[in-house]
C-alpha positions, -999 to 999 in steps of 0.1 A, spaced: -380 120 98 -347 111 80 -365 114 47 -377 148 55 -343 158 69 -325 147 35 -349 172 16 -337 202 40 -302 213 27 -303 241 59 -303 212 82 -275 195 65 -255 231 66 -261 236 100 -248 199 108 -219 208 88 -210 241 107 -217 224 140 -195 195 137 -168 215 124 -169 239 150 -167 211 174 -146 187 161 -119 213 150 -126 242 171 -122 220 204 -86 208 188 -75 245 183 -87 258 217 -68 226 234 -36 239 214 -41 273 225 -40 261 261 -14 232 256 11 252 234 3 286 255 -4 292 289 3 255 297 36 254 277 58 255 306 42 225 324 51 200 298 62 170 325 24 179 342 8 178 310 16 139 308 -4 135 341 -29 157 329 -33 138 297 -33 103 313 -61 115 336 -81 132 308 -80 100 285 -89 76 312 -119 100 325 -129 102 290 -132 63 286 -145 57 321 -167 88 328 -178 95 295 -178 72 267 -183 37 284 -214 50 308 -229 62 273 -222 29 255 -239 12 286 -270 34 287 -279 19 251 -299 -13 244 -265 -32 235 -259 -62 256 -229 -61 285 -211 -93 272 -211 -78 237 -197 -43 246 -173 -59 268 -161 -82 242 -157 -53 218 -136 -33 245 -114 -66 247 -110 -68 209 -103 -30 210 -75 -32 235 -58 -61 218 -59 -43 184 -42 -13 195 -15 -36 214 -8 -51 179 -8 -18 162 17 -6 186 36 -38 179 34 -28 143 44 5 148 77 -8 169 86 -33 141 84 -5 115 108 15 137 131 -13 144 130 -23 106 139 13 97 166 14 123 183 -19 111 182 -6 72 200 26 85 235 14 86 236 -3 51 224 30 36 249 53 56 280 36 51 296 53 85 292 17 101 306 24 135 292 60 143 259 54 128 257 21 146 263 40 180 235 64 171 212 35 164 219 22 200 213 56 216 181 57 196 171 26 207 177 34 243 159 66 241 129 45 224 126 25 255 130 59 278 100 72 259 70 50 254 51 77 239 68 73 204 43 43 200 10 61 213 4 82 183 -14 60 157 -34 44 186 -48 78 202 -53 92 163 -73 59 155 -95 63 187 -99 99 180 -113 95 146 -138 68 159 -149 92 189 -151 121 165 -174 100 141 -197 91 167 -199 129 182 -209 138 146 -237 112 146 -249 125 180 -246 163 169 -267 151 136 -292 134 156 -299 166 179 -302 188 148 -326 165 132 -347 165 164 -346 206 169 -321 231 156 -315 248 190 -307 211 205 -283 207 176 -263 241 186 -265 228 224 -252 194 214 -222 211 193 -212 233 222 -212 204 246 -192 183 225 -165 212 220 -162 220 256 -163 183 266 -135 174 240 -110 202 250 -93 184 281 -92 153 261 -78 168 230 -50 185 253 -41 149 263 -40 138 227 -17 168 218 9 156 244 9 120 231 12 134 196 43 158 208 60 128 222 60 110 189 75 145 173 88 175 186 68 195 156 39 213 172 24 220 139 24 186 128 7 175 161 -19 201 156 -26 192 118 -31 153 127 -54 160 157 -71 183 137 -78 159 108 -90 135 134 -113 163 150 -126 168 113 -141 131 113 -168 147 133 -182 164 103 -181 130 83 -199 114 112 -225 142 107 -232 138 70 -234 101 75 -256 104 105 -278 127 87 -283 100 61 -285 70 81 -290 81 117 -318 52 124 -294 26 113 -260 43 128 -279 45 161 -276 9 168 -240 9 161 -232 40 181 -225 20 214 -200 2 196 -181 31 181 -180 46 216 -164 14 232 -137 12 205 -128 46 210 -125 40 249 -103 13 243 -78 32 223 -76 61 252 -72 34 281 -45 17 261 -28 49 253 -31 61 291 -19 29 307 5 13 282 23 49 270 15 76 297 14 59 331 46 39 324 65 74 323 47 86 357 62 56 375 95 70 384 112 79 416 102 116 424 106 137 455 74 144 477 64 176 463 69 163 426 46 133 437 21 154 450 22 178 420 21 147 396 -8 135 415 -26 169 414 -23 170 376 -36 135 369 -69 143 392 -72 177 377 -72 156 342 -99 134 356 -119 162 371 -121 185 342 -134 158 318 -156 144 346 -172 181 352 -177 189 315 -192 156 306 -215 160 331 -226 193 319 -230 181 285 -245 150 298 -272 170 320 -278 193 286 -286 163 265 -311 148 289 
């Protein structure tokens, strides 16, 4: 089938359109909700993001990986390696920020005042763990998007109608997840446009996965479960290391109920749309 499809440029064109619509369209729809309708609920979006990322990993990606022929020990080993990798990535990012801060006073020449600013920045850094979540979530997004591209390409190569259904399913189930991504990226920078561009570029990797899947679908299907597990490890790490710690603070009863409700909403949204997508795929 792969050799036949390589001779069919219309199939490749359909894969490109479908993967771009799913990968980038889901990001823009998430941005419209996060920066528009839900913009006033900034604090609640942290809870929503944590729920969405955890549900994406545990209710969508990991079950999909374990439904394959890959062994459980290999998949759990990949999950462990992924978690350690993203921990080290955070360490590298913290070291980089710390190195920049230490270099600051030598460049500035306003010793006392700049030192005070550095202290304030350091305290703020500890108060906002989101600063170190950006690279981890973007890496996980890219891996996840690559896997989605392979899935969409596989569907198109089996049947054009199935391919469009798969692209629509990916678009829909990625929206709540990308809403969480944008919250994480906004925590590293106050620039909405920069956050949108970064997540959009990660989403565009879906098209790369589609093209590679078009050419090497049989070979890559064996590696797809491991792509899914690596993406899962990034989302689990970001949720538990960067988002959940920000929610662990003393709140009023009403604020606590709202926090839990938004967390459950994030879990529920991803679980619901992933269930619909899974049903369509079968």
